[in-house]
MITIBA-475993 format. One record per residue (C-alpha): residue number from 1; chain; x, y, z. Coordinates in nm, 4 decimals. Each point is the difference from the previous one (the first is absolute). Layout:
REM MITIBA-475993
ATOM  resi  chain      east     north        up
ATOM   NUM      A         X         Y         Z
...
REM end
This chain:
REM MITIBA-475993
ATOM  resi  chain      east     north        up
ATOM     1      A    0.0000    0.0000    0.0000
ATOM     2      A    0.1586    0.3245   -0.1152
ATOM     3      A   -0.0065    0.3328    0.1752
ATOM     4      A   -0.2964    0.1306   -0.2003
ATOM     5      A   -0.2109   -0.3032    0.0890
ATOM     6      A    0.0903    0.0328    0.3670
ATOM     7      A   -0.0757    0.3744   -0.0103
ATOM     8      A   -0.3448   -0.0615   -0.1500
ATOM     9      A   -0.0674   -0.2747    0.2559
ATOM    10      A    0.0989    0.2295    0.2858
ATOM    11      A   -0.2394    0.2686   -0.1235
ATOM    12      A   -0.2860   -0.2510    0.0058
ATOM    13      A    0.0927   -0.1402    0.3391
ATOM    14      A   -0.2639    0.0214    0.2693
ATOM    15      A    0.2610   -0.0312    0.2748
ATOM    16      A    0.2457    0.2875    0.0152
ATOM    17      A    0.1621   -0.1054    0.3261
ATOM    18      A    0.3779    0.0114   -0.0089
ATOM    19      A    0.1687   -0.2175    0.2564
ATOM    20      A    0.2047   -0.3205    0.0120
ATOM    21      A   -0.2893   -0.2097   -0.1302
ATOM    22      A   -0.1559    0.2370   -0.2531
ATOM    23      A    0.1927    0.1300   -0.3005
ATOM    24      A   -0.2698    0.1194   -0.2387
ATOM    25      A    0.1180    0.3607    0.0182
ATOM    26      A    0.3637   -0.0744   -0.0861
ATOM    27      A   -0.0418    0.0705   -0.3756
ATOM    28      A   -0.1633    0.3355    0.0797
ATOM    29      A    0.2909    0.0930    0.2254
ATOM    30      A    0.2545   -0.1211   -0.2575
ATOM    31      A   -0.1641    0.2112   -0.2715
ATOM    32      A    0.0180    0.3070    0.2226
ATOM    33      A    0.3611   -0.0621    0.1045
ATOM    34      A    0.1163   -0.0657   -0.3575
ATOM    35      A   -0.0787    0.3659   -0.0654
ATOM    36      A   -0.0085    0.2101   -0.3190
ATOM    37      A   -0.2858    0.0397   -0.2453
ATOM    38      A   -0.0376   -0.3798   -0.0213
ATOM    39      A   -0.1935   -0.0116    0.3272
ATOM    40      A   -0.2528    0.2471   -0.1382
ATOM    41      A   -0.0176   -0.1940   -0.3283
ATOM    42      A   -0.0844   -0.3202    0.1915
ATOM    43      A   -0.2551    0.1767    0.2173
ATOM    44      A   -0.1807    0.1564   -0.2966
ATOM    45      A    0.0100   -0.3082   -0.2237
ATOM    46      A   -0.0831   -0.2685    0.2559
ATOM    47      A   -0.1565    0.1614    0.3061
ATOM    48      A   -0.2142    0.2935   -0.1117
ATOM    49      A   -0.3308   -0.1084   -0.1436
ATOM    50      A    0.0526   -0.3740   -0.0115
ATOM    51      A   -0.2911   -0.1899   -0.1473
ATOM    52      A   -0.1455   -0.1134    0.3305
ATOM    53      A    0.0629    0.3251    0.1867
ATOM    54      A   -0.0963    0.2886   -0.2248
ATOM    55      A   -0.1058    0.2084    0.2983
ATOM    56      A    0.3580    0.0106    0.1286
ATOM    57      A    0.1514    0.1532   -0.3123
ATOM    58      A    0.1990    0.3147    0.0645
ATOM    59      A    0.0064    0.2404   -0.2932
ATOM    60      A    0.2531    0.2184    0.1814
ATOM    61      A    0.2644   -0.2712   -0.0429
ATOM    62      A   -0.0627   -0.0047   -0.3744
ATOM    63      A    0.0129    0.3799   -0.0185
ATOM    64      A    0.3261    0.0057    0.1968
ATOM    65      A    0.1471   -0.2736   -0.2206
ATOM    66      A   -0.0987    0.1901   -0.3145
ATOM    67      A    0.1655    0.3190    0.1313
ATOM    68      A    0.3208   -0.1837    0.0917
ATOM    69      A    0.0058   -0.1929   -0.3278
ATOM    70      A   -0.0617    0.3148   -0.2063
ATOM    71      A    0.2989    0.1706    0.1641
ATOM    72      A    0.2091   -0.3124   -0.0642
ATOM    73      A   -0.1050   -0.0168   -0.3676
ATOM    74      A    0.0811    0.3689   -0.0463
ATOM    75      A    0.3423   -0.0553    0.1547
ATOM    76      A    0.0687   -0.3063   -0.2157
ATOM    77      A   -0.1315    0.1700   -0.3148
ATOM    78      A    0.2265    0.3003    0.0481
ATOM    79      A    0.3000   -0.2169    0.0805
ATOM    80      A   -0.0579   -0.2134   -0.3082
ATOM    81      A   -0.0796    0.3086   -0.2135
ATOM    82      A   -0.3262   -0.1295   -0.1428
ATOM    83      A   -0.0824    0.3427   -0.1415
ATOM    84      A    0.1961    0.3236   -0.0345
ATOM    85      A   -0.1041    0.2739    0.2397
ATOM    86      A    0.1607    0.2962   -0.1747
ATOM    87      A   -0.2995    0.2333   -0.0154
ATOM    88      A   -0.3000    0.0555    0.2236
ATOM    89      A   -0.2194   -0.1862   -0.2484
ATOM    90      A    0.2411   -0.2973   -0.0020
ATOM    91      A    0.0046   -0.0091    0.3790
ATOM    92      A   -0.3793    0.0118    0.0157
ATOM    93      A   -0.0323   -0.2822   -0.2566
ATOM    94      A    0.2578   -0.2060    0.1884
ATOM    95      A   -0.1870    0.0440    0.3306
ATOM    96      A   -0.3242   -0.1104   -0.1661
ATOM    97      A    0.1726   -0.3084   -0.1431
ATOM    98      A    0.1578   -0.0878    0.3355
ATOM    99      A   -0.3384    0.0223    0.1755
ATOM   100      A   -0.1756   -0.2138   -0.2633
ATOM   101      A    0.2761   -0.2591    0.0155
ATOM   102      A   -0.0167   -0.0093    0.3807
ATOM   103      A   -0.3783   -0.0412    0.0067
ATOM   104      A   -0.0170   -0.2614   -0.2757
ATOM   105      A    0.2947   -0.2037    0.1239
ATOM   106      A   -0.1324   -0.0112    0.3563
ATOM   107      A   -0.3515   -0.0884   -0.1181
ATOM   108      A    0.1344   -0.2772   -0.2223
ATOM   109      A    0.2276   -0.1387    0.2714
ATOM   110      A   -0.2789   -0.0031    0.2580
ATOM   111      A   -0.2502   -0.1713   -0.2312
ATOM   112      A    0.1667   -0.1285   -0.3131
ATOM   113      A   -0.1888   -0.3274   -0.0310
ATOM   114      A   -0.1724   -0.0689   -0.3299
ATOM   115      A   -0.3753    0.0494    0.0346
ATOM   116      A   -0.0828   -0.2513   -0.2754
ATOM   117      A    0.1569   -0.3001    0.1732
ATOM   118      A    0.0278    0.1330    0.3598
ATOM   119      A    0.3770   -0.0318   -0.0144
ATOM   120      A    0.0122   -0.3706   -0.0860
ATOM   121      A    0.0992    0.0371   -0.3656
ATOM   122      A   -0.2696   -0.2478   -0.1062
ATOM   123      A   -0.3467    0.0798   -0.1344
ATOM   124      A   -0.2576   -0.2350    0.1442
ATOM   125      A   -0.3157    0.1084   -0.1816
ATOM   126      A    0.0746   -0.1062   -0.3574
ATOM   127      A    0.2158   -0.3039    0.0592
ATOM   128      A    0.3212   -0.0099    0.1960
ATOM   129      A    0.2098    0.2123   -0.2314
ATOM   130      A    0.2570    0.2672    0.0644
ATOM   131      A   -0.1496    0.3360    0.0907
ATOM   132      A    0.0155    0.2297   -0.3002
ATOM   133      A    0.0045    0.3178    0.2103
ATOM   134      A    0.3220   -0.0771    0.1871
ATOM   135      A    0.1391   -0.2706   -0.2341
ATOM   136      A    0.0177   -0.2460    0.2896
ATOM   137      A    0.2087    0.2117    0.2375
ATOM   138      A   -0.2801    0.0885    0.2415
ATOM   139      A    0.1174    0.3620    0.0000
ATOM   140      A   -0.2172    0.2640   -0.1639
ATOM   141      A    0.1564    0.2356   -0.2513
ATOM   142      A    0.0529    0.3579    0.1123
ATOM   143      A   -0.2920    0.2081   -0.1242
ATOM   144      A   -0.0056    0.3684   -0.0836
ATOM   145      A    0.3667    0.0326   -0.0861
ATOM   146      A    0.1958   -0.0293   -0.3227
ATOM   147      A    0.3506    0.0598   -0.1284
ATOM   148      A    0.2361    0.1689    0.2432
ATOM   149      A   -0.2570    0.0117    0.2778
ATOM   150      A   -0.0742   -0.3742   -0.0310
ATOM   151      A    0.3692   -0.0880    0.0221
ATOM   152      A    0.0447    0.2206    0.3072
ATOM   153      A   -0.3073   -0.1497    0.1690
ATOM   154      A    0.1338   -0.3520   -0.0596
ATOM   155      A    0.3372    0.1096    0.1366
ATOM   156      A   -0.1588    0.1407    0.3168
ATOM   157      A   -0.2190   -0.3105    0.0476
ATOM   158      A    0.3234   -0.1977   -0.0090
ATOM   159      A    0.1512    0.2380    0.2561
ATOM   160      A   -0.3023   -0.0474    0.2296
ATOM   161      A    0.0357   -0.3771   -0.0292
ATOM   162      A    0.3688    0.0282    0.0873
ATOM   163      A   -0.0747    0.2174    0.3032
ATOM   164      A   -0.2658   -0.2477    0.1155
ATOM   165      A    0.2287   -0.3000   -0.0533
ATOM   166      A    0.2911    0.1551    0.1897
ATOM   167      A   -0.2319    0.1030    0.2831
ATOM   168      A   -0.1453   -0.3526    0.0170
ATOM   169      A    0.3513   -0.1416    0.0076
ATOM   170      A    0.1059    0.2248    0.2882
ATOM   171      A   -0.3206   -0.0698    0.1931
ATOM   172      A    0.0319   -0.3754   -0.0648
ATOM   173      A    0.3580    0.0154    0.1257
ATOM   174      A   -0.1217    0.1661    0.3181
ATOM   175      A   -0.2583   -0.2757    0.0434
ATOM   176      A    0.2573   -0.2768   -0.0517
ATOM   177      A    0.2661    0.1664    0.2099
ATOM   178      A   -0.2284    0.0770    0.2916
ATOM   179      A    0.1488    0.3497    0.0449
ATOM   180      A   -0.3337    0.1499    0.0973
REM end
């Protein structure tokens, strides 16, 4: 059972006692101690608005994550020189691109499953064939972006996945090492 599975199980636990006999809260503590934006990514993706607990969703976490991610995308876009910012018009166009990329990449990362096959890659309705929407990957294509913007969105989705994976690795290491 990986860190993500243990994190989701700890969110759904009915017993949040933390003593020598009860360890359901350990993944929550590990996620918090692992630090950085990864803890907020896990909280928004897995804890806020889970299917069986819609009343517990916290939109403030999503808003905070979007603000932090937008600043990070702007920083990465400027460092990588996605667009020139020589004139005021160029700077304004670049800011608009950075914001669109941040919003679309975060939205895709949070819910990038194909709607046609529910993320399985197989269409069940008309025989058991490969889903034509996602071509069997289970991941929906990025909508509303093309050309340069599409490439940047894909790049930032990859960055979000990397941040999540490194955070999960650090938190899993804390769980295995017992340093909490």
